[in-house]
A tleap script that builds the chain and sets N, CA, C and O, in Angstrom:
source leaprc.protein.ff14SB
mol = sequence {
  NMET LYS THR LEU LEU ILE VAL LEU ILE LEU
  ILE HIE GLY MET ILE HIE LEU LEU GLY PHE
  VAL LYS ALA PHE ASP LEU ALA ARG VAL SER
  GLN LEU THR GLN HIE ILE THR LYS ALA HIE
  GLY ILE LEU TRP LEU ILE SER VAL PHE VAL
  PHE THR LEU THR ALA LEU LEU ILE ILE LEU
  ASN LYS GLU ILE TRP TRP VAL PRO ALA ILE
  LEU SER LEU CYS LEU SER GLN TYR LEU ILE
  PHE ARG SER TRP GLN ASP ALA LYS PHE GLY
  THR LEU ALA ASN VAL LEU ILE LEU ILE ALA
  ALA PHE ILE TYR CYS THR TRP TYR CSER
}
set mol.1.N position { -0.571 -9.288 -17.226 }
set mol.1.CA position { -0.025 -9.274 -15.873 }
set mol.1.C position { 0.185 -7.845 -15.371 }
set mol.1.O position { -0.002 -7.547 -14.191 }
set mol.2.N position { 0.579 -6.971 -16.298 }
set mol.2.CA position { 0.797 -5.579 -15.921 }
set mol.2.C position { -0.495 -4.961 -15.381 }
set mol.2.O position { -0.483 -4.263 -14.367 }
set mol.3.N position { -1.590 -5.220 -16.059 }
set mol.3.CA position { -2.878 -4.683 -15.624 }
set mol.3.C position { -3.267 -5.237 -14.262 }
set mol.3.O position { -3.765 -4.504 -13.407 }
set mol.4.N position { -3.045 -6.513 -14.063 }
set mol.4.CA position { -3.346 -7.141 -12.777 }
set mol.4.C position { -2.523 -6.510 -11.650 }
set mol.4.O position { -3.037 -6.269 -10.558 }
set mol.5.N position { -1.249 -6.248 -11.922 }
set mol.5.CA position { -0.387 -5.611 -10.925 }
set mol.5.C position { -0.888 -4.199 -10.607 }
set mol.5.O position { -0.936 -3.802 -9.443 }
set mol.6.N position { -1.252 -3.459 -11.628 }
set mol.6.CA position { -1.763 -2.098 -11.414 }
set mol.6.C position { -3.031 -2.124 -10.562 }
set mol.6.O position { -3.180 -1.330 -9.633 }
set mol.7.N position { -3.932 -3.032 -10.883 }
set mol.7.CA position { -5.187 -3.147 -10.122 }
set mol.7.C position { -4.894 -3.529 -8.673 }
set mol.7.O position { -5.469 -2.953 -7.750 }
set mol.8.N position { -3.999 -4.500 -8.471 }
set mol.8.CA position { -3.630 -4.909 -7.111 }
set mol.8.C position { -3.067 -3.729 -6.321 }
set mol.8.O position { -3.455 -3.502 -5.175 }
set mol.9.N position { -2.162 -2.987 -6.930 }
set mol.9.CA position { -1.542 -1.849 -6.249 }
set mol.9.C position { -2.587 -0.791 -5.903 }
set mol.9.O position { -2.592 -0.261 -4.792 }
set mol.10.N position { -3.465 -0.484 -6.847 }
set mol.10.CA position { -4.476 0.550 -6.591 }
set mol.10.C position { -5.482 0.109 -5.519 }
set mol.10.O position { -5.836 0.896 -4.640 }
set mol.11.N position { -5.933 -1.120 -5.589 }
set mol.11.CA position { -6.882 -1.596 -4.572 }
set mol.11.C position { -6.222 -1.626 -3.199 }
set mol.11.O position { -6.803 -1.177 -2.212 }
set mol.12.N position { -5.008 -2.158 -3.145 }
set mol.12.CA position { -4.296 -2.213 -1.865 }
set mol.12.C position { -4.080 -0.803 -1.316 }
set mol.12.O position { -4.256 -0.555 -0.123 }
set mol.13.N position { -3.701 0.104 -2.192 }
set mol.13.CA position { -3.514 1.487 -1.775 }
set mol.13.C position { -4.799 2.106 -1.245 }
set mol.13.O position { -4.787 2.791 -0.222 }
set mol.14.N position { -5.906 1.868 -1.938 }
set mol.14.CA position { -7.175 2.451 -1.517 }
set mol.14.C position { -7.643 1.874 -0.183 }
set mol.14.O position { -8.291 2.565 0.603 }
set mol.15.N position { -7.318 0.618 0.069 }
set mol.15.CA position { -7.673 0.025 1.362 }
set mol.15.C position { -6.981 0.773 2.499 }
set mol.15.O position { -7.502 0.846 3.612 }
set mol.16.N position { -5.809 1.325 2.210 }
set mol.16.CA position { -5.095 2.099 3.231 }
set mol.16.C position { -5.860 3.366 3.636 }
set mol.16.O position { -5.611 3.935 4.699 }
set mol.17.N position { -6.779 3.795 2.793 }
set mol.17.CA position { -7.613 4.947 3.169 }
set mol.17.C position { -8.405 4.679 4.444 }
set mol.17.O position { -8.728 5.603 5.190 }
set mol.18.N position { -8.711 3.422 4.686 }
set mol.18.CA position { -9.471 3.079 5.895 }
set mol.18.C position { -8.736 3.505 7.159 }
set mol.18.O position { -9.358 3.975 8.112 }
set mol.19.N position { -7.423 3.343 7.172 }
set mol.19.CA position { -6.644 3.751 8.339 }
set mol.19.C position { -6.720 5.250 8.573 }
set mol.19.O position { -6.834 5.704 9.712 }
set mol.20.N position { -6.658 6.015 7.493 }
set mol.20.CA position { -6.776 7.469 7.600 }
set mol.20.C position { -8.164 7.871 8.099 }
set mol.20.O position { -8.300 8.696 9.002 }
set mol.21.N position { -9.183 7.275 7.496 }
set mol.21.CA position { -10.564 7.585 7.880 }
set mol.21.C position { -10.806 7.237 9.341 }
set mol.21.O position { -11.443 7.999 10.068 }
set mol.22.N position { -10.300 6.088 9.771 }
set mol.22.CA position { -10.462 5.661 11.166 }
set mol.22.C position { -9.751 6.622 12.123 }
set mol.22.O position { -10.311 7.013 13.147 }
set mol.23.N position { -8.525 6.994 11.786 }
set mol.23.CA position { -7.734 7.858 12.677 }
set mol.23.C position { -8.388 9.215 12.883 }
set mol.23.O position { -8.326 9.780 13.975 }
set mol.24.N position { -9.008 9.732 11.845 }
set mol.24.CA position { -9.611 11.057 11.936 }
set mol.24.C position { -11.120 10.999 12.149 }
set mol.24.O position { -11.810 12.015 12.075 }
set mol.25.N position { -11.619 9.796 12.415 }
set mol.25.CA position { -13.039 9.589 12.719 }
set mol.25.C position { -13.943 10.250 11.674 }
set mol.25.O position { -14.928 10.909 12.007 }
set mol.26.N position { -13.578 10.054 10.394 }
set mol.26.CA position { -14.364 10.628 9.301 }
set mol.26.C position { -15.587 9.772 8.966 }
set mol.26.O position { -16.561 10.256 8.389 }
set mol.27.N position { -15.519 8.518 9.330 }
set mol.27.CA position { -16.634 7.589 9.139 }
set mol.27.C position { -16.396 6.395 10.055 }
set mol.27.O position { -15.287 6.185 10.546 }
set mol.28.N position { -17.423 5.639 10.271 }
set mol.28.CA position { -17.290 4.432 11.076 }
set mol.28.C position { -16.612 3.360 10.226 }
set mol.28.O position { -17.073 3.038 9.131 }
set mol.29.N position { -15.520 2.815 10.740 }
set mol.29.CA position { -14.773 1.776 10.024 }
set mol.29.C position { -14.772 0.536 10.916 }
set mol.29.O position { -13.885 0.353 11.749 }
set mol.30.N position { -15.766 -0.297 10.727 }
set mol.30.CA position { -15.906 -1.469 11.591 }
set mol.30.C position { -14.831 -2.523 11.323 }
set mol.30.O position { -14.583 -3.379 12.172 }
set mol.31.N position { -14.185 -2.472 10.143 }
set mol.31.CA position { -13.141 -3.440 9.818 }
set mol.31.C position { -11.882 -3.239 10.662 }
set mol.31.O position { -11.104 -4.174 10.854 }
set mol.32.N position { -11.688 -2.039 11.156 }
set mol.32.CA position { -10.518 -1.732 11.977 }
set mol.32.C position { -10.977 -1.512 13.417 }
set mol.32.O position { -11.657 -0.534 13.725 }
set mol.33.N position { -10.596 -2.430 14.280 }
set mol.33.CA position { -11.045 -2.360 15.668 }
set mol.33.C position { -10.008 -1.716 16.583 }
set mol.33.O position { -10.353 -1.237 17.663 }
set mol.34.N position { -8.759 -1.698 16.171 }
set mol.34.CA position { -7.695 -1.129 16.997 }
set mol.34.C position { -7.611 0.386 16.791 }
set mol.34.O position { -7.933 0.903 15.721 }
set mol.35.N position { -7.175 1.075 17.833 }
set mol.35.CA position { -7.019 2.523 17.763 }
set mol.35.C position { -5.896 2.894 16.801 }
set mol.35.O position { -4.843 2.256 16.791 }
set mol.36.N position { -6.122 3.924 15.996 }
set mol.36.CA position { -5.094 4.454 15.093 }
set mol.36.C position { -4.919 5.927 15.439 }
set mol.36.O position { -5.874 6.703 15.397 }
set mol.37.N position { -3.701 6.301 15.778 }
set mol.37.CA position { -3.436 7.700 16.119 }
set mol.37.C position { -3.526 8.568 14.864 }
set mol.37.O position { -3.465 8.067 13.741 }
set mol.38.N position { -3.671 9.858 15.072 }
set mol.38.CA position { -3.718 10.777 13.941 }
set mol.38.C position { -2.394 10.755 13.163 }
set mol.38.O position { -2.395 10.838 11.935 }
set mol.39.N position { -1.277 10.644 13.873 }
set mol.39.CA position { 0.027 10.573 13.201 }
set mol.39.C position { 0.092 9.348 12.289 }
set mol.39.O position { 0.558 9.436 11.153 }
set mol.40.N position { -0.375 8.213 12.793 }
set mol.40.CA position { -0.392 7.022 11.950 }
set mol.40.C position { -1.440 7.143 10.853 }
set mol.40.O position { -1.272 6.588 9.768 }
set mol.41.N position { -2.509 7.858 11.129 }
set mol.41.CA position { -3.516 8.110 10.091 }
set mol.41.C position { -2.916 8.850 8.909 }
set mol.41.O position { -3.231 8.554 7.756 }
set mol.42.N position { -2.049 9.815 9.196 }
set mol.42.CA position { -1.351 10.539 8.122 }
set mol.42.C position { -0.463 9.569 7.336 }
set mol.42.O position { -0.382 9.652 6.111 }
set mol.43.N position { 0.195 8.660 8.039 }
set mol.43.CA position { 1.035 7.667 7.352 }
set mol.43.C position { 0.183 6.747 6.472 }
set mol.43.O position { 0.603 6.377 5.375 }
set mol.44.N position { -0.999 6.381 6.945 }
set mol.44.CA position { -1.901 5.581 6.113 }
set mol.44.C position { -2.250 6.346 4.839 }
set mol.44.O position { -2.307 5.757 3.759 }
set mol.45.N position { -2.484 7.649 4.956 }
set mol.45.CA position { -2.814 8.466 3.786 }
set mol.45.C position { -1.614 8.600 2.849 }
set mol.45.O position { -1.767 8.527 1.630 }
set mol.46.N position { -0.438 8.795 3.406 }
set mol.46.CA position { 0.769 8.883 2.575 }
set mol.46.C position { 0.957 7.588 1.789 }
set mol.46.O position { 1.347 7.618 0.622 }
set mol.47.N position { 0.683 6.466 2.420 }
set mol.47.CA position { 0.832 5.185 1.712 }
set mol.47.C position { -0.123 5.109 0.518 }
set mol.47.O position { 0.223 4.533 -0.514 }
set mol.48.N position { -1.311 5.681 0.649 }
set mol.48.CA position { -2.253 5.720 -0.482 }
set mol.48.C position { -1.614 6.461 -1.647 }
set mol.48.O position { -1.657 5.997 -2.786 }
set mol.49.N position { -1.020 7.620 -1.356 }
set mol.49.CA position { -0.404 8.427 -2.410 }
set mol.49.C position { 0.785 7.718 -3.055 }
set mol.49.O position { 0.958 7.777 -4.272 }
set mol.50.N position { 1.593 7.057 -2.254 }
set mol.50.CA position { 2.785 6.393 -2.807 }
set mol.50.C position { 2.382 5.163 -3.626 }
set mol.50.O position { 2.982 4.895 -4.666 }
set mol.51.N position { 1.376 4.415 -3.172 }
set mol.51.CA position { 0.882 3.298 -3.982 }
set mol.51.C position { 0.304 3.818 -5.305 }
set mol.51.O position { 0.529 3.222 -6.358 }
set mol.52.N position { -0.437 4.924 -5.248 }
set mol.52.CA position { -1.016 5.504 -6.460 }
set mol.52.C position { 0.084 5.976 -7.405 }
set mol.52.O position { -0.014 5.780 -8.617 }
set mol.53.N position { 1.120 6.589 -6.866 }
set mol.53.CA position { 2.264 7.002 -7.677 }
set mol.53.C position { 2.908 5.796 -8.352 }
set mol.53.O position { 3.260 5.852 -9.531 }
set mol.54.N position { 3.058 4.717 -7.611 }
set mol.54.CA position { 3.633 3.490 -8.157 }
set mol.54.C position { 2.816 3.000 -9.353 }
set mol.54.O position { 3.375 2.693 -10.406 }
set mol.55.N position { 1.502 2.928 -9.189 }
set mol.55.CA position { 0.636 2.476 -10.282 }
set mol.55.C position { 0.738 3.408 -11.483 }
set mol.55.O position { 0.787 2.950 -12.625 }
set mol.56.N position { 0.769 4.706 -11.231 }
set mol.56.CA position { 0.879 5.682 -12.312 }
set mol.56.C position { 2.190 5.507 -13.079 }
set mol.56.O position { 2.202 5.580 -14.307 }
set mol.57.N position { 3.271 5.280 -12.378 }
set mol.57.CA position { 4.564 5.083 -13.038 }
set mol.57.C position { 4.567 3.804 -13.881 }
set mol.57.O position { 5.186 3.764 -14.944 }
set mol.58.N position { 3.886 2.773 -13.414 }
set mol.58.CA position { 3.776 1.548 -14.218 }
set mol.58.C position { 2.967 1.828 -15.481 }
set mol.58.O position { 3.349 1.414 -16.575 }
set mol.59.N position { 1.852 2.530 -15.323 }
set mol.59.CA position { 1.007 2.879 -16.475 }
set mol.59.C position { 1.808 3.678 -17.499 }
set mol.59.O position { 1.655 3.476 -18.704 }
set mol.60.N position { 2.657 4.580 -17.023 }
set mol.60.CA position { 3.456 5.436 -17.912 }
set mol.60.C position { 4.739 4.757 -18.385 }
set mol.60.O position { 5.568 5.384 -19.044 }
set mol.61.N position { 4.901 3.483 -18.051 }
set mol.61.CA position { 6.083 2.704 -18.448 }
set mol.61.C position { 7.396 3.325 -17.983 }
set mol.61.O position { 8.386 3.317 -18.715 }
set mol.62.N position { 7.403 3.853 -16.786 }
set mol.62.CA position { 8.622 4.410 -16.197 }
set mol.62.C position { 9.351 3.320 -15.445 }
set mol.62.O position { 8.792 2.692 -14.546 }
set mol.63.N position { 10.597 3.094 -15.813 }
set mol.63.CA position { 11.370 2.002 -15.233 }
set mol.63.C position { 11.626 2.158 -13.738 }
set mol.63.O position { 11.978 1.190 -13.064 }
set mol.64.N position { 11.455 3.338 -13.229 }
set mol.64.CA position { 11.754 3.630 -11.824 }
set mol.64.C position { 10.592 3.259 -10.895 }
set mol.64.O position { 10.675 3.502 -9.691 }
set mol.65.N position { 9.517 2.677 -11.428 }
set mol.65.CA position { 8.318 2.388 -10.635 }
set mol.65.C position { 8.605 1.569 -9.390 }
set mol.65.O position { 7.897 1.687 -8.389 }
set mol.66.N position { 9.622 0.752 -9.444 }
set mol.66.CA position { 9.894 -0.144 -8.321 }
set mol.66.C position { 10.389 0.606 -7.078 }
set mol.66.O position { 10.278 0.091 -5.965 }
set mol.67.N position { 10.936 1.821 -7.256 }
set mol.67.CA position { 11.428 2.582 -6.097 }
set mol.67.C position { 10.266 2.993 -5.186 }
set mol.67.O position { 10.294 2.671 -3.998 }
set mol.68.N position { 9.240 3.696 -5.702 }
set mol.68.CA position { 8.116 3.993 -4.810 }
set mol.68.C position { 7.371 2.734 -4.374 }
set mol.68.O position { 6.753 2.713 -3.310 }
set mol.69.N position { 7.429 1.685 -5.195 }
set mol.69.CA position { 6.792 0.426 -4.787 }
set mol.69.C position { 7.428 -0.096 -3.506 }
set mol.69.O position { 6.722 -0.474 -2.571 }
set mol.70.N position { 8.748 -0.119 -3.457 }
set mol.70.CA position { 9.449 -0.605 -2.271 }
set mol.70.C position { 9.178 0.312 -1.080 }
set mol.70.O position { 8.957 -0.161 0.035 }
set mol.71.N position { 9.196 1.615 -1.317 }
set mol.71.CA position { 8.906 2.563 -0.226 }
set mol.71.C position { 7.488 2.356 0.316 }
set mol.71.O position { 7.273 2.341 1.528 }
set mol.72.N position { 6.534 2.199 -0.589 }
set mol.72.CA position { 5.151 2.013 -0.136 }
set mol.72.C position { 4.980 0.682 0.589 }
set mol.72.O position { 4.208 0.585 1.543 }
set mol.73.N position { 5.699 -0.339 0.137 }
set mol.73.CA position { 5.620 -1.635 0.814 }
set mol.73.C position { 6.173 -1.563 2.228 }
set mol.73.O position { 5.600 -2.136 3.155 }
set mol.74.N position { 7.278 -0.865 2.391 }
set mol.74.CA position { 7.863 -0.725 3.735 }
set mol.74.C position { 6.915 0.025 4.659 }
set mol.74.O position { 6.679 -0.395 5.792 }
set mol.75.N position { 6.370 1.141 4.169 }
set mol.75.CA position { 5.428 1.916 4.973 }
set mol.75.C position { 4.176 1.087 5.263 }
set mol.75.O position { 3.697 1.045 6.397 }
set mol.76.N position { 3.660 0.440 4.245 }
set mol.76.CA position { 2.458 -0.381 4.409 }
set mol.76.C position { 2.677 -1.488 5.439 }
set mol.76.O position { 1.836 -1.711 6.310 }
set mol.77.N position { 3.801 -2.171 5.333 }
set mol.77.CA position { 4.034 -3.273 6.261 }
set mol.77.C position { 4.211 -2.775 7.692 }
set mol.77.O position { 3.773 -3.426 8.641 }
set mol.78.N position { 4.852 -1.624 7.839 }
set mol.78.CA position { 4.955 -1.019 9.177 }
set mol.78.C position { 3.553 -0.773 9.744 }
set mol.78.O position { 3.271 -1.111 10.894 }
set mol.79.N position { 2.689 -0.187 8.931 }
set mol.79.CA position { 1.330 0.114 9.388 }
set mol.79.C position { 0.542 -1.165 9.663 }
set mol.79.O position { -0.248 -1.226 10.606 }
set mol.80.N position { 0.760 -2.173 8.844 }
set mol.80.CA position { 0.094 -3.459 9.069 }
set mol.80.C position { 0.555 -4.055 10.403 }
set mol.80.O position { -0.265 -4.556 11.174 }
set mol.81.N position { 1.853 -4.004 10.674 }
set mol.81.CA position { 2.350 -4.516 11.957 }
set mol.81.C position { 1.721 -3.761 13.126 }
set mol.81.O position { 1.426 -4.360 14.160 }
set mol.82.N position { 1.513 -2.452 12.972 }
set mol.82.CA position { 0.916 -1.642 14.039 }
set mol.82.C position { -0.549 -2.004 14.274 }
set mol.82.O position { -1.065 -1.819 15.376 }
set mol.83.N position { -1.225 -2.521 13.237 }
set mol.83.CA position { -2.642 -2.905 13.351 }
set mol.83.C position { -2.811 -4.362 12.926 }
set mol.83.O position { -3.734 -4.700 12.185 }
set mol.84.N position { -1.921 -5.205 13.397 }
set mol.84.CA position { -1.829 -6.583 12.923 }
set mol.84.C position { -3.161 -7.341 12.974 }
set mol.84.O position { -3.535 -8.001 12.004 }
set mol.85.N position { -3.867 -7.249 14.082 }
set mol.85.CA position { -5.121 -8.004 14.220 }
set mol.85.C position { -6.110 -7.673 13.100 }
set mol.85.O position { -6.840 -8.547 12.633 }
set mol.86.N position { -6.129 -6.430 12.681 }
set mol.86.CA position { -7.096 -5.987 11.670 }
set mol.86.C position { -6.548 -6.045 10.246 }
set mol.86.O position { -7.315 -6.236 9.302 }
set mol.87.N position { -5.252 -5.884 10.078 }
set mol.87.CA position { -4.699 -5.645 8.744 }
set mol.87.C position { -3.721 -6.714 8.260 }
set mol.87.O position { -3.084 -6.532 7.223 }
set mol.88.N position { -3.591 -7.796 8.969 }
set mol.88.CA position { -2.552 -8.789 8.661 }
set mol.88.C position { -2.626 -9.330 7.234 }
set mol.88.O position { -1.592 -9.677 6.663 }
set mol.89.N position { -3.810 -9.410 6.650 }
set mol.89.CA position { -3.927 -9.964 5.305 }
set mol.89.C position { -3.374 -9.022 4.235 }
set mol.89.O position { -3.160 -9.435 3.095 }
set mol.90.N position { -3.145 -7.771 4.596 }
set mol.90.CA position { -2.478 -6.848 3.681 }
set mol.90.C position { -1.056 -7.275 3.377 }
set mol.90.O position { -0.478 -6.871 2.368 }
set mol.91.N position { -0.493 -8.095 4.258 }
set mol.91.CA position { 0.862 -8.615 4.035 }
set mol.91.C position { 0.911 -9.423 2.745 }
set mol.91.O position { 1.915 -9.381 2.033 }
set mol.92.N position { -0.146 -10.151 2.432 }
set mol.92.CA position { -0.176 -10.939 1.198 }
set mol.92.C position { -0.055 -10.028 -0.025 }
set mol.92.O position { 0.712 -10.321 -0.942 }
set mol.93.N position { -0.798 -8.938 -0.041 }
set mol.93.CA position { -0.709 -7.998 -1.154 }
set mol.93.C position { 0.703 -7.411 -1.233 }
set mol.93.O position { 1.260 -7.267 -2.321 }
set mol.94.N position { 1.272 -7.077 -0.082 }
set mol.94.CA position { 2.630 -6.534 -0.069 }
set mol.94.C position { 3.634 -7.533 -0.634 }
set mol.94.O position { 4.531 -7.154 -1.387 }
set mol.95.N position { 3.489 -8.796 -0.278 }
set mol.95.CA position { 4.409 -9.820 -0.780 }
set mol.95.C position { 4.267 -9.969 -2.298 }
set mol.95.O position { 5.273 -10.083 -3.000 }
set mol.96.N position { 3.052 -9.969 -2.805 }
set mol.96.CA position { 2.845 -10.082 -4.249 }
set mol.96.C position { 3.461 -8.905 -5.004 }
set mol.96.O position { 4.083 -9.092 -6.050 }
set mol.97.N position { 3.292 -7.713 -4.480 }
set mol.97.CA position { 3.881 -6.524 -5.113 }
set mol.97.C position { 5.401 -6.581 -5.018 }
set mol.97.O position { 6.097 -6.218 -5.966 }
set mol.98.N position { 5.915 -7.033 -3.886 }
set mol.98.CA position { 7.364 -7.179 -3.720 }
set mol.98.C position { 7.930 -8.179 -4.724 }
set mol.98.O position { 8.987 -7.937 -5.305 }
set mol.99.N position { 7.253 -9.279 -4.931 }
set mol.99.CA position { 7.708 -10.280 -5.906 }
set mol.99.C position { 7.743 -9.666 -7.304 }
set mol.99.O position { 8.697 -9.879 -8.052 }
set mol.100.N position { 6.711 -8.909 -7.657 }
set mol.100.CA position { 6.681 -8.265 -8.970 }
set mol.100.C position { 7.842 -7.285 -9.123 }
set mol.100.O position { 8.488 -7.243 -10.171 }
set mol.101.N position { 8.106 -6.504 -8.087 }
set mol.101.CA position { 9.221 -5.544 -8.138 }
set mol.101.C position { 10.555 -6.278 -8.235 }
set mol.101.O position { 11.443 -5.858 -8.977 }
set mol.102.N position { 10.696 -7.362 -7.495 }
set mol.102.CA position { 11.931 -8.150 -7.531 }
set mol.102.C position { 12.142 -8.755 -8.915 }
set mol.102.O position { 13.248 -8.704 -9.453 }
set mol.103.N position { 11.096 -9.322 -9.488 }
set mol.103.CA position { 11.204 -9.900 -10.832 }
set mol.103.C position { 11.583 -8.828 -11.842 }
set mol.103.O position { 12.448 -9.043 -12.692 }
set mol.104.N position { 10.940 -7.682 -11.748 }
set mol.104.CA position { 11.250 -6.590 -12.679 }
set mol.104.C position { 12.714 -6.181 -12.554 }
set mol.104.O position { 13.414 -6.049 -13.558 }
set mol.105.N position { 13.172 -5.984 -11.330 }
set mol.105.CA position { 14.557 -5.544 -11.118 }
set mol.105.C position { 15.558 -6.607 -11.546 }
set mol.105.O position { 16.640 -6.278 -12.033 }
set mol.106.N position { 15.216 -7.856 -11.374 }
set mol.106.CA position { 16.127 -8.936 -11.701 }
set mol.106.C position { 16.172 -9.220 -13.200 }
set mol.106.O position { 17.251 -9.419 -13.758 }
set mol.107.N position { 15.019 -9.240 -13.856 }
set mol.107.CA position { 14.955 -9.664 -15.244 }
set mol.107.C position { 14.988 -8.528 -16.246 }
set mol.107.O position { 15.442 -8.718 -17.374 }
set mol.108.N position { 14.518 -7.349 -15.860 }
set mol.108.CA position { 14.367 -6.277 -16.836 }
set mol.108.C position { 15.315 -5.108 -16.657 }
set mol.108.O position { 15.319 -4.187 -17.475 }
set mol.109.N position { 16.104 -5.126 -15.623 }
set mol.109.CA position { 17.029 -4.002 -15.417 }
set mol.109.C position { 18.433 -4.356 -15.848 }
set mol.109.O position { 19.338 -3.528 -15.745 }
savepdb mol mol.pdb
quit
């Protein structure tokens, strides 16, 4: 399950790169049809880093992994709400990660 969670977090985080790429017009991103400002593009990139940090902390067995997980989920969900038509299914990944963080905090802390 740990490996599955790490993979989910990394894939979800990497998908956030699309928002950054779209905002800065680095490549054509047909999956995102709504305009993304450069400021929000930076937030999409920050979410990639925080999701990656979360996965790294899980890999290193650091008990504090749930803190950046919650931060990345909040940022991710904000960005998803801003691009709801294109990104709404990211909410499912956020909910799954939130459940994992909740279970960890409830049962293992």
